C-alpha positions as CSV (number, residue, x, y, z in Angstrom):
1,M,0.2,0.2,-0.3
2,A,1.3,3.7,-0.7
3,F,0.8,6.2,1.7
4,E,2.1,9.9,0.5
5,R,1.3,13.1,3.0
6,P,2.4,16.1,1.0
7,D,3.2,19.5,2.8
8,N,1.9,21.5,0.1
9,L,-0.7,21.9,-2.4
10,E,1.1,21.3,-5.6
11,L,2.7,18.2,-4.4
12,A,-0.7,16.9,-3.7
13,L,-2.3,17.7,-7.1
14,D,0.9,16.5,-8.5
15,A,0.3,13.2,-7.0
16,L,-2.9,12.7,-8.0
17,K,-1.9,13.2,-11.8
18,T,0.1,9.8,-11.4
19,R,-1.9,7.4,-9.9
20,A,-5.6,6.9,-8.4
21,F,-5.5,7.8,-4.4
22,R,-7.8,7.6,-1.8
23,V,-7.9,11.0,-0.5
24,I,-8.0,11.1,3.2
25,A,-8.0,13.9,6.0
26,G,-9.8,12.5,9.3
27,G,-10.4,9.1,7.8
28,T,-13.8,9.0,9.4
29,D,-15.9,7.9,6.6
30,V,-13.1,6.2,4.6
31,F,-12.2,3.4,6.9
32,P,-15.7,2.2,8.1
33,A,-16.7,1.9,4.1
34,V,-13.9,-0.2,3.0
35,Q,-14.9,-3.9,2.6
36,Q,-12.7,-6.5,4.6
37,G,-9.5,-7.2,2.5
38,Q,-10.1,-4.4,-0.3
39,L,-7.9,-1.5,1.1
40,P,-7.6,1.1,-1.5
41,S,-3.7,0.6,-2.9
42,A,-2.9,4.3,-2.2
43,F,-3.9,6.7,0.1
44,L,-2.9,10.9,0.0
45,D,-3.2,12.5,3.5
46,V,-3.8,15.8,3.2
47,T,-3.8,17.3,6.9
48,R,-0.1,18.5,6.5
49,I,-1.0,20.9,3.3
50,A,-0.9,24.8,4.5
51,G,-4.5,26.6,3.8
52,L,-6.7,23.6,4.0
53,G,-7.3,24.1,7.2
54,G,-8.7,27.0,9.1
55,I,-11.4,29.4,8.7
56,T,-11.0,33.2,7.0
57,R,-13.1,36.1,6.1
58,G,-12.6,38.7,3.5
59,D,-14.1,40.0,0.2
60,G,-17.5,39.1,1.2
61,T,-16.9,35.5,1.8
62,T,-16.0,33.0,4.7
63,R,-13.8,30.7,3.7
64,I,-13.9,27.2,5.3
65,G,-10.5,25.2,4.5
66,A,-11.0,21.6,3.1
67,A,-9.5,20.0,6.3
68,T,-11.1,21.9,9.0
69,T,-12.6,19.7,11.5
70,W,-16.1,19.8,12.8
71,T,-14.8,21.0,16.3
72,D,-12.9,24.0,14.8
73,I,-16.3,25.0,13.3
74,V,-17.9,24.2,16.5
75,R,-15.2,26.6,18.2
76,A,-14.8,29.5,15.5
77,E,-16.4,32.7,15.9
78,L,-18.9,33.3,13.3
79,P,-22.2,34.9,12.8
80,A,-25.3,34.0,13.7
81,A,-26.3,32.8,10.2
82,F,-23.8,29.7,11.3
83,D,-25.3,28.5,14.3
84,G,-27.2,26.1,11.9
85,L,-23.7,24.8,10.8
86,K,-22.4,24.6,14.1
87,E,-25.6,22.8,15.7
88,A,-25.0,20.3,12.6
89,A,-21.4,19.9,13.5
90,R,-22.2,18.8,17.5
91,E,-24.2,16.1,15.9
92,V,-21.4,14.3,13.6
93,G,-20.6,11.2,15.3
94,S,-19.1,11.6,18.9
95,V,-16.6,14.3,20.1
96,Q,-13.8,11.8,19.1
97,I,-15.4,12.1,15.4
98,Q,-15.7,15.7,15.1
99,N,-11.9,16.2,16.5
100,A,-10.8,14.3,13.2
101,G,-13.5,14.3,10.5
102,T,-13.6,17.4,8.1
103,I,-15.8,19.5,6.0
104,A,-14.8,18.2,2.8
105,G,-14.8,14.9,4.1
106,N,-18.4,14.9,4.7
107,L,-19.3,16.4,1.2
108,C,-16.9,14.1,-0.7
109,N,-18.5,11.0,1.1
110,A,-21.9,12.0,-0.4
111,S,-24.1,10.4,2.1
112,P,-27.9,11.3,1.8
113,A,-27.5,11.6,5.3
114,A,-24.3,13.9,5.9
115,D,-24.9,16.2,8.5
116,G,-23.0,19.4,7.2
117,V,-24.9,19.4,3.9
118,P,-28.4,20.8,4.7
119,P,-27.1,23.6,6.7
120,L,-24.3,24.7,3.8
121,L,-27.1,24.4,1.3
122,A,-29.0,26.9,3.6
123,L,-25.6,29.2,3.3
124,D,-25.6,29.1,-0.1
125,A,-22.1,27.4,-0.1
126,R,-19.8,26.7,-3.0
127,V,-17.0,24.2,-3.3
128,E,-13.7,25.1,-4.4
129,I,-11.7,22.4,-6.4
130,A,-8.1,22.5,-7.9
131,S,-6.5,20.0,-10.2
132,A,-2.8,20.5,-11.6
133,A,-4.2,20.3,-15.3
134,R,-7.1,22.4,-14.8
135,G,-6.4,25.0,-12.3
136,T,-9.2,26.0,-9.9
137,R,-12.8,25.9,-10.1
138,V,-15.9,27.1,-8.0
139,L,-19.3,25.1,-7.7
140,A,-22.3,25.5,-5.9
141,L,-22.6,22.9,-3.7
142,S,-25.8,21.5,-5.1
143,Q,-24.4,20.9,-8.5
144,F,-21.3,19.2,-6.7
145,I,-23.3,16.6,-5.0
146,Q,-24.8,14.4,-7.8
147,G,-26.3,11.2,-6.1
148,V,-25.6,8.9,-3.2
149,R,-21.6,8.7,-2.9
150,K,-21.7,10.7,-6.2
151,T,-19.9,14.4,-7.0
152,T,-18.4,15.9,-9.7
153,L,-15.0,15.2,-8.4
154,A,-12.3,14.1,-10.8
155,E,-9.7,11.6,-10.0
156,D,-7.1,14.0,-10.5
157,E,-8.8,16.8,-8.6
158,L,-8.8,17.9,-4.8
159,V,-11.1,20.2,-2.8
160,T,-9.3,23.0,-1.4
161,A,-12.4,25.1,0.6
162,V,-16.0,25.7,1.2
163,L,-16.9,29.4,0.2
164,I,-19.9,30.9,1.9
165,P,-21.0,34.4,0.8
166,D,-21.6,36.9,3.5
167,Q,-25.3,36.7,4.8
168,A,-27.4,39.3,5.1
169,L,-27.1,41.3,8.9
170,G,-29.6,39.8,11.0
171,T,-29.5,36.4,9.6
172,R,-29.9,33.7,11.9
173,S,-30.1,30.0,11.2
174,A,-31.2,26.5,13.1
175,F,-30.6,22.9,12.4
176,E,-33.0,20.1,13.4
177,K,-31.8,16.5,13.5
178,L,-34.3,13.0,13.7
179,G,-32.1,9.7,14.7
180,S,-33.1,6.8,16.9
181,R,-31.1,8.2,19.7
182,R,-29.3,11.1,20.7
183,Y,-25.6,10.5,19.7
184,L,-23.8,8.4,17.0
185,V,-26.4,7.7,14.9
186,I,-27.5,7.9,11.2
187,S,-30.0,10.7,10.6
188,I,-33.8,9.9,9.8
189,C,-34.5,13.3,8.9
190,M,-32.7,16.7,9.3
191,T,-33.7,20.2,8.4
192,A,-31.9,23.6,8.1
193,A,-33.3,26.9,8.0
194,N,-31.7,30.4,7.5
195,I,-34.2,33.3,8.2
196,L,-33.7,37.0,8.2
197,L,-36.9,39.2,9.5
198,D,-37.6,42.6,8.4
199,A,-38.0,45.8,10.8
200,Q,-41.6,44.7,10.9
201,G,-41.1,41.1,12.0
202,R,-42.0,39.7,8.8
203,I,-39.5,37.2,6.9
204,A,-37.6,39.1,4.3
205,Q,-35.2,35.9,3.5
206,A,-35.7,32.1,3.7
207,R,-33.3,29.3,2.7
208,V,-34.9,25.9,3.9
209,A,-33.0,22.5,3.4
210,V,-33.7,18.8,4.1
211,G,-31.3,16.2,4.3
212,S,-32.1,12.4,4.8
213,C,-35.3,12.5,2.6
214,S,-33.8,12.2,-0.9
215,A,-30.4,10.8,-2.7
216,V,-29.1,14.4,-2.1
217,A,-29.9,17.0,0.4
218,Q,-32.4,19.3,-0.9
219,R,-33.7,23.3,-1.1
220,L,-37.5,23.8,-0.7
221,P,-38.0,26.5,-3.1
222,A,-41.7,26.7,-2.6
223,L,-41.6,27.0,1.0
224,E,-38.7,29.5,0.6
225,A,-41.2,31.8,-1.7
226,D,-44.2,31.2,0.3
227,L,-42.6,32.4,3.7
228,L,-41.8,35.6,2.5
229,G,-43.6,38.5,3.8
230,K,-45.2,36.5,6.5
231,R,-44.9,36.4,10.6
232,L,-43.3,33.7,12.7
233,Q,-46.8,32.8,14.0
234,D,-48.5,32.7,10.6
235,V,-45.8,29.8,9.3
236,T,-47.4,27.0,7.8
237,V,-45.6,24.1,6.0
238,S,-47.8,21.7,3.8
239,T,-46.9,18.6,2.2
240,A,-46.4,20.5,-1.2
241,H,-44.1,22.2,0.1
242,L,-42.1,19.0,0.3
243,S,-42.5,18.2,-3.3
244,P,-38.7,18.1,-4.3
245,L,-38.0,15.3,-1.7
246,S,-38.2,11.5,-2.1
247,P,-37.8,9.5,0.9
248,I,-37.1,5.8,0.9
249,D,-38.0,3.0,3.3
250,D,-35.2,1.7,5.2
251,V,-34.4,0.4,8.6
252,R,-34.7,3.8,10.1
253,G,-37.8,5.0,9.3
254,S,-40.6,4.8,6.3
255,G,-41.0,7.6,3.8
256,T,-44.1,8.5,5.1
257,Y,-42.4,9.0,8.4
258,R,-39.6,10.9,7.1
259,L,-42.0,13.2,5.3
260,D,-44.4,13.9,8.3
261,A,-40.7,14.7,10.4
262,A,-39.7,17.0,7.8
263,Q,-42.8,18.9,7.7
264,E,-42.4,19.3,11.4
265,Q,-38.8,19.8,11.4
266,C,-39.1,22.6,8.8
267,K,-41.4,24.8,11.1
268,R,-39.4,24.1,14.1
269,A,-36.0,25.3,12.4
270,I,-37.7,28.2,10.8
271,L,-39.4,29.4,14.1
272,R,-35.9,28.8,15.8
273,A,-34.0,30.7,13.1
274,G,-36.4,33.5,13.2
275,A,-36.6,33.9,17.0
276,V,-34.6,36.6,18.3
């Protein structure tokens, strides 16, 4: 087995040109998914690359380095619009997993139950990707994840950061997760909401995303549109608002149960995000 641990991005991208590496940072998703006796032949550890960790703000964007851990996110000083992301970070596995698992690993794993995806969708997040041959490109998160365990990432590409545009002043957020127990659980349903109220207490901006209820977490544009101009006490969520979702029946819950849960979660997340 080959194992490389470059200390700069150029070396990492050059390595990806030569062979198919399994990229790892925390490794919290990679190793549990490996079938016995079927380990990848080559690993590329990106944790030593300068610039892939940490959170910086500037030019209208918050940049979260690809190797930034969930614990880093919880501890960072960020506006209230990121509270939903912080709440999701606290729900990723256990504290030990949060200390090792990274934001980009959560996205590249592309699980329908990835806790980080709904709050990042609600933040209008984009994914920064680099390759030696084609340089850097930036995609909306909704374009990056294509399906179950499927992304647009090519074999010679590396996610370098998650980019989040500055949110309107006063935007607040919340995250709701339903599982069979409190910790160390795969989500049955989860919802994130980012809400901005105007001076009269009416909803001026709304972004709502639901995960674990479709192959890829989905924004709910009809609900977002219907929320505009409403006061929090007048918020309702109908089954029609959930039309982008396509939940399945599995050991954690039926599709019908997931839709019922999503309907309730959406209202809870909206009300919590809008509360001052």
